[in-house]
C-alpha positions as CSV (number, residue, x, y, z in Angstrom):
1,X,100.5,185.0,-164.6
2,X,99.6,187.6,-167.6
3,X,99.3,191.1,-167.4
4,X,98.6,193.8,-169.8
5,X,99.2,197.0,-169.3
6,X,96.9,199.5,-170.6
7,X,98.3,202.7,-171.7
8,X,101.8,202.7,-169.8
9,X,102.3,206.3,-170.1
10,X,104.8,208.8,-168.4
11,X,106.2,207.4,-164.4
12,X,104.0,210.4,-162.9
13,X,101.0,209.4,-164.7
14,X,101.3,205.7,-163.7
15,X,99.5,205.2,-161.1
16,X,98.2,201.5,-159.5
17,X,100.6,200.2,-163.4
18,X,103.4,201.9,-161.9
19,X,102.7,200.8,-157.8
20,X,102.4,196.9,-159.8
21,X,105.5,197.2,-161.0
22,X,107.3,197.9,-158.1
23,X,105.4,195.3,-156.4
24,X,106.2,192.5,-158.9
25,X,109.8,193.4,-160.1
26,X,110.9,195.4,-157.6
27,X,111.4,198.2,-160.1
28,X,109.9,200.7,-162.5
29,X,108.7,199.5,-165.9
30,X,111.8,201.1,-167.5
31,X,114.0,199.6,-165.1
32,X,112.7,195.8,-165.9
33,X,115.1,192.6,-167.1
34,X,113.3,191.9,-169.6
35,X,114.1,188.0,-171.7
36,X,113.1,187.9,-175.2
37,X,110.7,191.0,-175.5
38,X,109.3,189.9,-179.2
39,X,106.6,192.2,-181.5
40,X,103.9,191.1,-182.9
41,X,102.9,192.8,-185.9
42,X,99.0,191.4,-185.9
43,X,98.1,192.7,-182.7
44,X,100.7,195.0,-182.3
45,X,102.3,194.6,-178.8
46,X,105.0,194.0,-177.7
47,X,104.7,190.7,-175.8
48,X,108.4,189.4,-173.2
49,X,108.7,187.9,-169.8
50,X,110.3,188.4,-166.7
51,X,112.2,185.5,-164.9
52,X,112.9,185.1,-161.4
53,X,115.5,182.6,-159.8
54,X,115.1,180.7,-162.8
55,X,112.3,179.2,-161.5
56,X,109.8,181.6,-161.8
57,X,108.2,184.0,-164.6
58,X,105.3,186.9,-165.8
59,X,104.4,187.1,-169.1
60,X,103.8,190.8,-170.0
61,X,101.8,191.9,-173.2
62,X,102.6,195.7,-173.5
63,X,100.5,197.1,-176.5
64,X,101.8,199.3,-178.8
65,X,99.9,202.8,-178.2
66,X,100.7,206.1,-179.3
67,X,101.2,207.5,-175.1
68,X,103.5,203.9,-174.3
69,X,106.2,206.0,-172.8
70,X,108.5,206.7,-174.9
71,X,111.5,205.8,-172.7
72,X,109.2,202.3,-171.9
73,X,109.4,201.5,-175.9
74,X,113.0,202.0,-176.1
75,X,114.1,199.7,-173.1
76,X,111.6,197.3,-175.2
77,X,113.2,198.1,-178.7
78,X,116.6,197.9,-177.1
79,X,115.3,193.8,-175.9
80,X,114.2,193.1,-178.9
81,X,115.5,189.9,-180.4
């Protein structure tokens, strides 16, 4: 499963993206537990995944756009390898 988060903004503006994070992870995007966050300079995207029970995972591609929630960007940067 590949999720591309288009224009993830402040929590109150997230709409379906916010709902999707709760459905997928049981928590908000900013509260996610991400594995091996990397940054691709060519595409200007963060690449990461969430692993469930060491068996299933979701790959997440987050475009580094100006309106990306700054708290979410900090979470990704803190987990960046």
